[in-house]
C-alpha positions in Angstrom: -27.2 27.7 -129.0 -25.1 30.8 -129.4 -26.8 33.7 -131.3 -25.4 34.8 -134.7 -25.7 38.2 -136.4 -26.9 38.6 -140.0 -26.9 41.8 -142.0 -29.8 41.8 -144.5 -31.6 44.5 -146.5 -35.3 45.2 -145.9 -36.1 43.4 -149.1 -34.1 40.3 -148.1 -35.7 40.3 -144.6 -39.2 40.6 -146.1 -38.4 37.7 -148.5 -37.5 35.5 -145.6 -40.6 36.5 -143.7 -42.8 35.8 -146.8 -41.2 32.3 -147.0 -41.8 31.7 -143.3 -45.4 32.8 -143.8 -45.9 29.8 -146.0 -44.8 27.4 -143.3 -47.0 26.0 -140.4 -47.4 28.8 -137.9 -46.6 26.5 -134.9 -43.1 25.9 -136.4 -42.2 29.5 -137.2 -44.1 32.0 -135.0 -41.2 32.4 -132.5 -38.8 33.1 -135.4 -41.1 35.6 -137.0 -41.5 37.4 -133.6 -37.8 37.5 -133.1 -37.2 38.9 -136.5 -39.9 41.5 -136.0 -38.6 42.6 -132.6 -35.0 42.9 -133.8 -36.0 44.7 -137.0 -38.3 47.0 -135.1 -35.6 47.9 -132.6 -33.2 48.8 -135.4 -35.7 50.7 -137.5 -37.4 52.5 -134.6 -34.7 52.8 -131.9 -36.8 55.4 -130.0 -39.6 52.8 -129.7 -42.6 52.0 -131.8 -45.9 53.9 -131.3 -48.1 52.4 -128.6 -50.4 49.7 -129.8 -48.3 48.5 -132.8 -46.9 45.1 -133.2 -45.3 43.1 -136.0 -47.7 41.0 -138.1 -47.3 37.8 -139.9 -46.2 38.3 -143.6 -49.1 38.1 -146.0 -51.5 39.9 -143.6 -52.7 43.5 -143.9 -49.8 44.9 -141.9 -46.2 44.4 -142.7 -43.5 43.4 -140.2 -40.8 45.6 -141.8 -41.7 49.1 -143.1 -41.2 49.4 -146.8 -42.2 45.9 -147.5 -44.2 45.0 -150.6 -48.0 44.8 -149.9 
């Protein structure tokens, strides 16, 4: 399937991630990872600090900086 490009604000992206966090992990984990990787690459083009990785919404760490706790 061909990829598409969406332009979303941080708040919109976090809302989507929060909704995905309510779904069964087995159905959405790849999508959450893809969003986290793409957002991280855009927000930190020089690379993220070693040892950091996106978290599932609703956990202690947020996927996208500036997300509501």
